[in-house]
C-alpha positions as CSV (number, residue, x, y, z in Angstrom):
1,M,223.9,140.5,-71.3
2,Q,223.3,138.7,-74.6
3,M,221.2,135.6,-74.2
4,C,220.0,132.8,-76.4
5,E,217.0,131.7,-74.4
6,L,214.7,131.9,-77.4
7,A,211.8,130.3,-75.6
8,P,212.5,131.2,-72.0
9,V,210.6,129.8,-69.1
10,P,209.5,132.8,-67.0
11,L,211.3,133.1,-63.6
12,R,208.8,132.0,-61.0
13,S,209.0,131.5,-57.2
14,H,207.9,127.9,-57.7
15,S,207.7,125.2,-60.4
16,P,205.8,121.9,-60.5
17,E,208.6,120.0,-62.4
18,P,212.0,119.2,-60.8
19,P,214.8,121.0,-62.6
20,L,217.5,119.1,-64.4
21,S,220.8,118.6,-62.6
22,F,223.8,120.7,-63.5
23,T,227.4,121.1,-62.3
24,L,228.5,124.7,-62.1
25,T,232.3,125.5,-62.4
26,L,234.6,128.1,-63.7
27,A,235.5,127.3,-67.3
28,T,238.8,125.5,-68.1
29,N,240.8,126.2,-71.2
30,A,239.2,123.2,-72.9
31,D,235.8,124.5,-71.8
32,R,236.6,127.9,-73.4
33,E,237.2,126.3,-76.8
34,A,233.8,124.7,-76.6
35,I,232.3,127.9,-75.4
36,Y,233.7,129.8,-78.4
37,R,232.1,127.2,-80.7
38,L,228.8,127.5,-78.9
39,R,228.9,131.2,-79.1
40,H,229.4,131.0,-82.9
41,E,226.5,128.5,-83.2
42,V,224.1,130.8,-81.2
43,Y,225.2,134.4,-82.0
44,A,226.4,133.9,-85.6
45,S,224.2,131.1,-87.0
46,E,221.1,131.3,-84.9
47,L,220.7,135.0,-83.9
48,R,222.7,136.4,-86.8
49,Q,224.2,139.0,-84.5
50,H,227.7,138.3,-86.0
51,S,229.0,137.2,-89.3
52,A,229.9,133.5,-89.7
53,A,233.6,132.7,-89.0
54,H,235.5,130.2,-91.1
55,E,236.9,128.4,-88.1
56,G,233.4,128.2,-86.5
57,K,234.4,130.0,-83.3
58,L,233.5,133.4,-81.9
59,R,235.6,135.2,-79.4
60,D,236.7,138.8,-78.7
61,P,239.6,140.6,-76.9
62,L,237.6,140.7,-73.6
63,D,237.9,137.0,-73.3
64,D,241.5,137.5,-72.1
65,H,240.0,139.2,-69.0
66,N,236.6,137.7,-68.6
67,I,235.5,135.0,-66.2
68,Y,233.4,132.2,-67.6
69,I,231.0,130.3,-65.4
70,V,229.9,127.1,-67.2
71,A,227.0,124.7,-66.5
72,K,227.5,121.1,-67.5
73,S,225.1,118.2,-67.8
74,R,227.4,115.3,-67.3
75,T,230.2,116.2,-69.8
76,D,228.0,118.4,-72.1
77,I,228.2,122.2,-71.8
78,A,224.6,123.2,-71.3
79,G,225.2,126.9,-70.9
80,F,227.5,129.6,-69.7
81,V,227.7,133.2,-68.6
82,S,230.6,135.6,-68.7
83,V,231.6,138.2,-66.1
84,T,233.9,141.1,-66.8
85,P,235.6,142.1,-63.6
86,A,235.9,145.7,-62.4
87,N,239.6,145.7,-63.1
88,A,239.3,144.7,-66.7
89,P,240.6,147.4,-69.2
90,A,237.2,147.8,-70.8
91,F,233.6,146.5,-70.8
92,S,231.7,145.0,-73.7
93,V,229.1,147.8,-73.5
94,E,231.8,150.3,-74.5
95,K,231.6,148.9,-78.0
96,Y,228.2,150.5,-78.3
97,F,228.2,153.4,-75.8
98,S,230.8,155.8,-74.5
99,R,231.2,156.1,-70.8
100,S,230.2,159.8,-70.9
101,E,226.7,158.9,-72.3
102,M,226.0,156.1,-69.8
103,P,224.5,157.4,-66.5
104,I,226.6,154.9,-64.5
105,R,229.5,155.2,-62.1
106,F,232.6,153.5,-63.4
107,D,234.0,153.4,-59.8
108,G,235.9,150.2,-59.5
109,K,232.9,148.5,-58.0
110,L,231.1,147.9,-61.4
111,V,231.0,144.4,-63.0
112,E,229.5,143.5,-66.4
113,I,227.5,140.4,-66.9
114,R,227.4,139.3,-70.5
115,L,226.8,136.3,-72.9
116,L,224.2,134.5,-70.8
117,T,223.8,131.5,-73.2
118,V,221.8,128.3,-73.0
119,H,222.2,125.5,-75.5
120,K,219.0,124.6,-77.4
121,K,218.9,121.2,-75.8
122,Y,218.6,122.7,-72.3
123,R,216.3,125.7,-72.8
124,G,213.3,125.7,-70.5
125,A,215.2,123.9,-67.7
126,H,215.7,127.0,-65.4
127,L,219.3,127.0,-66.5
128,A,219.1,130.7,-67.5
129,A,218.0,131.5,-63.9
130,L,220.9,129.4,-62.5
131,L,223.5,131.1,-64.7
132,M,222.2,134.6,-64.0
133,Y,222.2,133.9,-60.2
134,A,225.8,132.5,-60.4
135,A,227.0,135.6,-62.2
136,F,225.3,137.7,-59.6
137,R,226.9,135.7,-56.8
138,W,230.3,136.1,-58.4
139,A,229.9,139.8,-58.5
140,E,228.5,140.0,-54.9
141,S,231.2,137.7,-53.4
142,H,234.0,139.8,-55.2
143,G,232.8,143.0,-53.6
144,A,230.9,144.6,-56.6
145,A,228.4,147.3,-55.7
146,H,226.5,147.3,-59.0
147,V,226.3,145.4,-62.4
148,I,225.7,146.5,-66.0
149,A,224.4,144.4,-68.9
150,I,222.8,144.6,-72.3
151,G,219.6,142.6,-72.4
152,R,217.9,141.3,-75.6
153,R,214.7,143.2,-76.1
154,E,212.5,140.1,-76.8
155,I,213.2,138.7,-73.3
156,R,213.7,142.0,-71.5
157,E,211.1,141.1,-68.8
158,L,213.3,138.3,-67.7
159,Y,216.1,140.7,-66.8
160,E,213.7,143.2,-65.2
161,R,212.3,140.5,-62.9
162,V,215.6,139.9,-61.3
163,G,216.2,143.6,-60.6
164,L,217.9,145.0,-63.7
165,T,216.4,148.2,-65.0
166,R,216.7,150.0,-68.4
167,I,218.5,153.2,-68.4
168,G,217.3,154.7,-71.7
169,L,220.0,153.5,-74.1
170,S,219.6,150.7,-76.7
171,T,221.7,149.4,-79.6
172,Q,221.4,147.1,-82.6
173,S,223.9,144.3,-83.2
174,G,223.2,142.4,-86.4
175,E,219.5,141.5,-86.3
176,V,219.3,141.8,-82.5
177,T,218.3,144.8,-80.4
178,Y,219.6,145.2,-76.9
179,D,218.8,147.6,-74.1
180,L,221.4,148.8,-71.6
181,M,220.5,147.7,-68.1
182,H,221.9,148.4,-64.7
183,A,221.2,147.3,-61.1
184,Q,222.6,147.7,-57.6
185,I,223.8,144.5,-56.0
186,G,221.6,145.2,-53.0
187,D,218.5,145.4,-55.2
188,I,219.2,142.1,-56.9
189,R,219.9,140.5,-53.4
190,K,216.4,141.6,-52.2
191,K,214.8,140.1,-55.3
192,A,216.7,136.8,-54.9
193,S,215.8,136.6,-51.2
194,S,212.1,137.3,-51.6
195,T,210.6,136.8,-55.0
196,F,212.7,133.8,-56.1
197,S,213.5,132.2,-52.8
198,L,211.6,129.0,-53.5
199,L,212.9,128.8,-57.0
200,L,216.5,129.1,-55.7
201,E,215.9,126.4,-53.2
202,R,214.8,124.0,-56.0
203,I,217.8,125.0,-58.2
204,E,220.2,124.6,-55.3
205,E,219.0,121.1,-54.6
206,S,219.7,120.0,-58.2
207,T,223.0,121.9,-58.6
208,E,226.5,120.7,-57.9
209,W,228.0,124.0,-57.0
210,R,231.8,123.9,-57.6
211,L,232.6,127.6,-57.5
212,S,234.9,129.0,-54.8
213,F,232.2,131.0,-53.2
214,P,229.0,129.5,-51.7
215,F,225.6,129.2,-53.4
216,R,224.1,131.5,-50.8
217,R,225.7,134.5,-49.2
218,P,226.5,133.5,-45.6
219,A,224.3,135.3,-43.1
220,A,225.9,137.2,-40.2
221,C,225.0,136.4,-36.7
222,F,224.0,139.4,-34.6
223,H,225.7,139.7,-31.2
224,G,225.9,142.4,-28.6
225,G,228.9,144.6,-28.5
226,A,227.4,147.6,-30.3
227,F,229.1,149.7,-27.5
228,F,232.3,149.6,-29.5
229,S,230.8,152.1,-31.9
230,A,231.0,154.6,-29.0
231,I,234.5,153.6,-28.0
232,G,235.9,153.3,-31.6
233,Q,236.4,150.2,-33.7
234,R,240.1,151.1,-34.0
235,F,240.3,151.6,-30.2
236,D,241.2,155.3,-30.5
237,S,239.1,156.2,-27.4
238,L,239.6,153.4,-24.9
239,E,239.3,156.0,-22.1
240,R,235.5,156.1,-23.0
241,Q,235.2,152.7,-21.2
242,E,234.7,154.8,-18.1
243,T,231.6,156.5,-19.4
244,V,230.1,154.0,-21.8
245,I,228.0,151.2,-20.2
246,N,228.3,148.0,-22.2
247,A,225.3,146.1,-20.8
248,D,224.5,144.7,-24.2
249,V,227.2,142.0,-23.7
250,L,227.5,139.7,-20.7
251,D,231.1,140.4,-19.7
252,A,231.8,140.1,-16.0
253,W,231.4,143.3,-13.9
254,F,234.4,142.3,-11.7
255,P,238.1,142.2,-12.7
256,P,239.9,138.9,-13.1
257,S,241.6,137.3,-10.1
258,P,244.6,139.3,-8.7
259,M,246.6,136.2,-9.6
260,V,245.7,136.6,-13.2
261,L,246.5,140.3,-13.3
262,A,249.8,139.9,-11.5
263,A,251.0,137.2,-14.0
264,L,250.0,139.4,-17.0
265,N,251.3,142.7,-15.6
266,N,254.6,141.3,-14.4
267,H,255.5,139.5,-17.7
268,L,253.4,141.3,-20.4
269,S,256.3,142.1,-22.7
270,W,257.5,138.5,-22.7
271,L,254.0,137.1,-23.0
272,L,253.2,139.2,-26.1
273,R,256.4,138.3,-28.0
274,T,256.5,134.6,-27.1
275,S,254.8,131.6,-28.8
276,P,252.5,129.7,-26.4
277,P,252.6,125.9,-25.8
278,A,251.2,124.6,-29.1
279,A,248.7,122.2,-27.6
280,C,247.8,124.2,-24.4
281,E,249.1,121.3,-22.3
282,G,249.4,123.2,-19.1
283,L,245.9,124.8,-19.4
284,I,244.4,121.4,-20.2
285,E,246.0,119.8,-17.2
286,T,244.8,122.6,-14.9
287,I,241.3,122.4,-16.3
288,A,241.2,118.6,-15.8
289,A,242.5,118.9,-12.2
290,A,239.9,121.6,-11.3
291,R,237.0,119.6,-12.9
292,G,238.0,116.2,-11.7
293,V,238.4,114.6,-15.1
294,D,241.2,113.3,-17.2
295,P,243.2,115.6,-19.6
296,A,242.0,113.3,-22.4
297,N,238.5,114.7,-21.7
298,I,239.4,118.3,-22.5
299,L,239.7,120.0,-25.9
300,P,240.7,123.7,-25.9
301,G,239.3,126.5,-28.1
302,A,239.6,130.2,-28.6
303,G,236.3,131.0,-27.1
304,S,233.1,129.0,-27.3
305,S,232.3,130.3,-30.8
306,D,235.4,128.7,-32.1
307,L,234.4,125.4,-30.6
308,I,230.8,125.7,-31.9
309,F,231.9,126.5,-35.5
310,R,234.7,123.8,-35.4
311,A,232.7,121.0,-34.0
312,F,229.3,121.5,-35.7
313,R,230.8,121.9,-39.1
314,H,232.8,118.7,-38.6
315,W,229.9,116.6,-37.2
316,L,227.0,117.9,-39.2
317,T,225.8,118.2,-42.8
318,P,222.8,119.8,-44.4
319,H,221.0,116.5,-44.1
320,C,221.2,116.5,-40.3
321,H,218.4,117.3,-37.9
322,A,219.0,119.3,-34.8
323,L,217.0,120.6,-31.8
324,I,217.6,123.9,-29.9
325,L,215.7,125.7,-27.2
326,D,213.6,128.7,-28.1
327,P,214.7,131.3,-27.0
328,T,218.4,130.6,-26.6
329,Y,221.8,131.9,-27.6
330,G,221.6,133.0,-31.2
331,E,224.9,131.6,-32.4
332,Y,223.4,128.1,-32.4
333,A,220.5,128.8,-34.8
334,H,222.9,130.8,-37.0
335,V,225.5,128.0,-37.3
336,L,223.1,125.2,-37.7
337,E,220.7,126.9,-40.2
338,Q,222.7,129.5,-42.0
339,V,226.2,128.1,-42.0
340,I,225.6,124.3,-42.3
341,G,222.0,124.3,-43.5
342,C,220.6,121.7,-41.1
343,T,216.9,121.2,-40.4
344,V,216.4,122.8,-37.0
345,D,213.5,122.2,-34.6
346,R,212.8,124.4,-31.6
347,L,211.6,123.4,-28.1
348,S,209.5,126.4,-27.2
349,L,209.9,127.9,-23.7
350,L,206.9,129.8,-22.5
351,S,206.9,133.2,-20.9
352,E,204.1,132.3,-18.5
353,N,206.4,129.5,-17.2
354,D,209.4,131.9,-16.8
355,F,210.9,130.2,-19.9
356,D,211.7,127.1,-17.9
357,V,212.5,123.8,-19.7
358,D,209.7,121.3,-19.1
359,V,211.5,118.0,-18.2
360,H,208.8,115.8,-19.7
361,R,208.7,117.7,-23.0
362,L,212.5,117.6,-23.1
363,K,212.6,113.8,-22.6
364,A,210.0,113.3,-25.3
365,A,212.0,115.4,-27.7
366,L,215.3,113.7,-26.8
367,A,213.8,110.4,-27.9
368,D,213.0,111.6,-31.5
369,G,216.4,110.6,-32.9
370,Y,218.0,114.0,-33.5
371,D,221.6,114.2,-34.7
372,L,222.3,117.0,-32.3
373,V,220.5,118.6,-29.4
374,V,221.7,121.9,-27.9
375,I,220.9,122.9,-24.3
376,V,222.2,126.2,-22.9
377,N,222.1,125.9,-19.1
378,P,221.7,128.5,-17.6
379,N,220.0,129.7,-20.7
380,S,220.5,133.0,-22.5
381,P,218.6,135.4,-22.7
382,T,216.4,134.0,-20.0
383,G,219.0,133.2,-17.2
384,R,216.9,130.2,-16.2
385,H,218.7,127.1,-15.0
386,M,217.7,123.5,-15.0
387,S,219.3,121.7,-12.0
388,G,222.2,119.5,-13.0
389,K,220.6,116.5,-11.3
390,N,217.4,116.8,-13.3
391,L,219.2,117.4,-16.5
392,E,221.5,114.5,-16.1
393,A,218.5,112.2,-15.4
394,A,216.8,113.3,-18.6
395,L,219.9,112.8,-20.6
396,R,220.5,109.3,-19.4
397,E,217.5,108.1,-21.5
398,T,218.7,109.8,-24.7
399,P,219.6,107.4,-27.7
400,S,223.4,107.1,-27.9
401,Q,223.5,108.2,-31.5
402,T,222.1,111.7,-30.6
403,R,224.9,114.1,-29.6
404,I,223.9,116.3,-26.6
405,W,225.7,119.6,-26.5
406,I,225.4,121.4,-23.2
407,D,226.6,125.0,-23.1
408,E,227.5,125.9,-19.5
409,T,228.9,129.3,-20.0
410,Y,227.1,130.7,-16.9
411,V,226.8,127.6,-14.8
412,E,229.1,128.8,-12.0
413,Y,226.6,131.6,-11.3
414,A,224.0,128.9,-10.6
415,G,226.0,127.4,-7.7
416,E,228.7,124.8,-7.0
417,N,228.4,121.3,-8.3
418,E,225.9,122.2,-11.0
419,S,228.2,121.4,-14.0
420,L,227.8,118.1,-15.9
421,E,231.4,117.9,-16.9
422,Q,232.2,114.7,-14.9
423,F,229.0,113.1,-16.3
424,A,230.0,114.1,-19.9
425,A,233.5,112.7,-19.4
426,I,232.1,109.2,-19.0
427,S,229.1,109.6,-21.3
428,E,228.8,108.2,-24.8
429,N,227.1,111.2,-26.3
430,V,227.2,114.3,-24.0
431,I,229.6,117.2,-24.6
432,V,229.9,120.1,-22.3
433,C,231.0,123.4,-23.7
434,K,232.6,125.8,-21.1
435,S,233.6,129.3,-21.8
436,M,236.0,131.0,-19.4
437,S,234.8,134.4,-20.6
438,K,231.9,135.3,-18.4
439,V,232.6,133.6,-15.1
440,Y,236.3,134.2,-14.9
441,A,236.2,137.8,-16.4
442,L,238.3,136.7,-19.3
443,S,236.1,137.7,-22.3
444,G,238.9,139.5,-24.0
445,A,241.3,136.5,-23.7
446,R,239.1,134.1,-25.7
447,A,239.6,130.8,-23.8
448,A,237.2,127.9,-23.7
449,Y,237.1,124.1,-23.8
450,L,235.0,121.1,-24.4
451,C,234.6,118.3,-21.8
452,A,233.5,115.0,-23.2
453,G,234.5,111.3,-23.7
454,P,237.8,111.1,-25.6
455,H,236.0,109.4,-28.5
456,Q,233.9,112.6,-29.1
457,L,237.1,114.7,-29.2
458,E,239.4,112.6,-31.1
459,A,238.4,113.8,-34.6
460,L,238.2,117.4,-33.4
461,R,241.8,117.3,-32.2
462,A,242.9,116.7,-35.7
463,I,241.4,119.9,-36.9
464,T,242.4,122.0,-33.9
465,P,245.2,124.3,-35.0
466,P,248.4,124.6,-32.9
467,W,248.6,127.6,-30.6
468,V,244.7,127.9,-30.7
469,I,244.8,129.9,-27.5
470,S,247.3,132.8,-27.0
471,L,250.0,132.7,-24.3
472,P,248.4,135.5,-22.3
473,A,245.1,133.7,-22.4
474,Q,246.5,130.3,-21.4
475,I,248.3,131.9,-18.4
476,A,245.2,133.8,-17.5
477,G,243.1,130.7,-17.6
478,V,245.5,128.7,-15.5
479,R,245.8,131.4,-12.8
480,A,242.0,131.9,-12.7
481,L,241.4,128.2,-12.1
482,Q,244.0,128.3,-9.3
483,D,242.0,131.0,-7.4
484,P,238.5,129.5,-6.9
485,A,237.9,131.3,-3.6
486,Y,238.2,134.7,-5.3
487,Y,235.6,133.9,-7.9
488,Q,233.1,132.3,-5.4
489,L,232.9,135.6,-3.6
490,R,232.3,137.4,-6.9
491,Y,229.5,135.0,-7.8
492,K,227.8,135.7,-4.5
493,E,228.1,139.4,-5.0
494,T,226.7,139.0,-8.5
495,A,223.6,137.4,-7.1
496,Q,223.1,140.3,-4.7
497,L,223.6,142.9,-7.4
498,R,221.2,141.0,-9.7
499,T,218.5,141.0,-7.0
500,E,219.0,144.8,-6.4
501,L,218.9,145.6,-10.1
502,A,215.7,143.5,-10.6
503,I,214.0,145.4,-7.8
504,E,214.9,148.8,-9.4
505,F,213.7,147.7,-12.8
506,A,210.5,146.3,-11.4
507,Q,209.7,149.9,-10.4
508,F,209.4,150.8,-14.1
509,G,206.5,148.3,-14.4
510,W,208.7,145.8,-16.1
511,R,208.3,142.1,-15.6
512,I,211.7,140.6,-14.6
513,V,212.4,137.0,-15.4
514,P,214.0,135.5,-12.2
515,G,217.4,134.4,-13.7
516,M,220.5,132.8,-12.2
517,A,223.3,134.4,-14.2
518,N,224.9,137.8,-14.6
519,F,222.0,139.4,-16.6
520,L,218.3,140.1,-16.5
521,L,215.6,139.5,-19.1
522,C,213.1,142.3,-18.8
523,Q,209.6,142.3,-20.4
524,L,208.5,145.8,-21.0
525,P,204.8,146.9,-20.8
526,S,203.0,146.6,-24.1
527,D,201.6,150.1,-23.8
528,G,205.1,151.7,-23.5
529,P,208.1,152.0,-25.8
530,D,209.2,148.8,-27.4
531,A,212.7,147.3,-27.0
532,A,214.1,148.8,-30.2
533,T,213.0,152.3,-29.1
534,L,214.4,151.8,-25.6
535,V,217.7,150.5,-27.0
536,R,218.0,153.4,-29.4
537,R,217.2,156.1,-26.9
538,S,219.5,154.6,-24.2
539,R,222.5,154.9,-26.6
540,D,222.1,158.7,-26.6
541,Y,223.1,158.5,-22.9
542,G,226.0,156.0,-23.4
543,L,224.0,153.0,-22.2
544,F,224.0,149.9,-24.5
545,V,221.4,147.2,-23.7
546,R,220.3,144.3,-25.9
547,D,217.0,144.0,-27.8
548,A,216.1,140.4,-27.3
549,A,213.6,140.2,-30.1
550,G,216.0,138.2,-32.4
551,M,216.9,135.7,-29.7
552,G,213.7,133.6,-30.0
553,T,210.9,133.2,-32.5
554,K,208.2,134.3,-29.9
555,M,210.1,136.9,-27.9
556,G,208.1,139.7,-29.3
557,S,209.1,143.4,-29.5
558,H,209.1,144.3,-25.8
559,C,212.0,142.3,-24.3
560,V,215.4,143.6,-23.4
561,R,218.4,141.8,-21.8
562,V,220.6,143.8,-19.5
563,A,223.9,142.7,-18.0
564,V,224.5,143.1,-14.3
565,K,227.2,145.6,-13.5
566,D,228.9,146.9,-10.3
567,R,226.6,148.8,-7.9
568,H,227.6,152.2,-9.0
569,T,227.1,151.4,-12.7
570,N,223.8,149.7,-11.9
571,V,222.6,153.0,-10.3
572,R,223.8,154.9,-13.5
573,M,221.9,152.4,-15.7
574,T,218.7,152.9,-13.6
575,D,219.0,156.7,-13.8
576,I,219.5,156.6,-17.6
577,L,216.5,154.3,-18.1
578,Q,214.3,156.5,-16.0
579,R,215.2,159.5,-18.2
580,V,214.6,157.4,-21.4
581,L,211.2,156.3,-20.1
582,R,210.2,159.8,-19.1
583,T,210.9,161.1,-22.7
584,D,208.1,158.8,-23.9
585,N,205.5,160.4,-21.6
């Protein structure tokens, strides 16, 4: 990695002066001509690594395969860096070393970073750090596993601080000495995420990033569903569903309505090969009739996650300010903070109060002018429910410019007439998100919807793709809504099963949060195994439960969430947990 930073500013985690503003793009053909001239100016005239060329340009055969990332200050090229992709016919380092003498795997996952160059005018402006990071992100986003470079010896420390290490080979090029350096992508990622996190924040604020991959690697949101590791990600052992207990996700323990199963079983071949209604018209009409609202109040989606990602990314920007409960469903913090980059405040719910939402604290928070407030009711992982009447009263005082998103995935378990859908339909700023997964036993179908005033949904309709919900899922949703009596009986059974399971778990010395949904939040004794240990040991017996530590900032290490199952499976879960707990004694 040749570099012209003759008086480099050391990479630091902070800096008192604001960095200059740069635009980062891939180089155009016109940019490349300017780059070749700048290369000549630096590497021939300044560093005397190469002989002067009559035409005043410096290029080599690798330029036909290299990627150039260029930083501009207005129209000036302030600096650039070159990346040689894994599929290039050769690497620049092979001009100095043979592959056999380099202790590096040339495995199709290796990328070379070279020619890190900053114009004299812009040295000392953190531009070297920005270009180095951009090259790393190019490699990371394109699936590279490791990178190779040659670093100029005078500023070797700069490369080492970002994670590159010397591997014992050096070379002389003109009047410049270079060391061969190498790093795993994961090691550079750790450095970027820890040592230089504050510097990267400052650089990001002053950079117009026009590359096809994001400045930051998107973080993944952890969900339950680890049980598929026991069944097989390619579904090769579906019969293991009979022995594996998937209590780490909150799928219904009961089957869908017989009306749903009859429609799917009788017409499955046709349903699988036939395109659905493009705009889900029949499903929307059925939802509207069942909820007592107008079809214009309903927007369909392929599960609540689809609606969360679609709506939040359309409504919000990194400059927005949001409020969520703490603890709550982890998807919200992930999308708001990691995907969009909003500022997120948390309304803390206290264990000693059974994680209930304090109405007075909520009202005070709602008056603070947030762009979005998210309320999951009943909440997950706590299962606690705020009555629809009390919540509606609190929301009526909210400023109209604050959107209120109410996730009612589990509201049917809390009782009839607890949904705020009819209130949302006539409200200026309230949106209810309803998943049909958990209460209608349709998790695999991925059907959900928003209920709100038509003005809230108008812009979202324009970015809702046709056929957003599959034909089997649309028909399953319609038939489920047409059989409310069946589901009311299942909700009553769920309450009884939840009570029975809570009594059994309490015998372990666990504190059980009195929830209203199809799961239990269990607080384990501090002198026993923590949640991570319990989860790990339970998997040895085919039981998957959820460590709730990551679902709130103050959940601690001794909380697990367990889905309620049928009576026979609940007995199996209890027996397995008894065995797991005995192994700790």
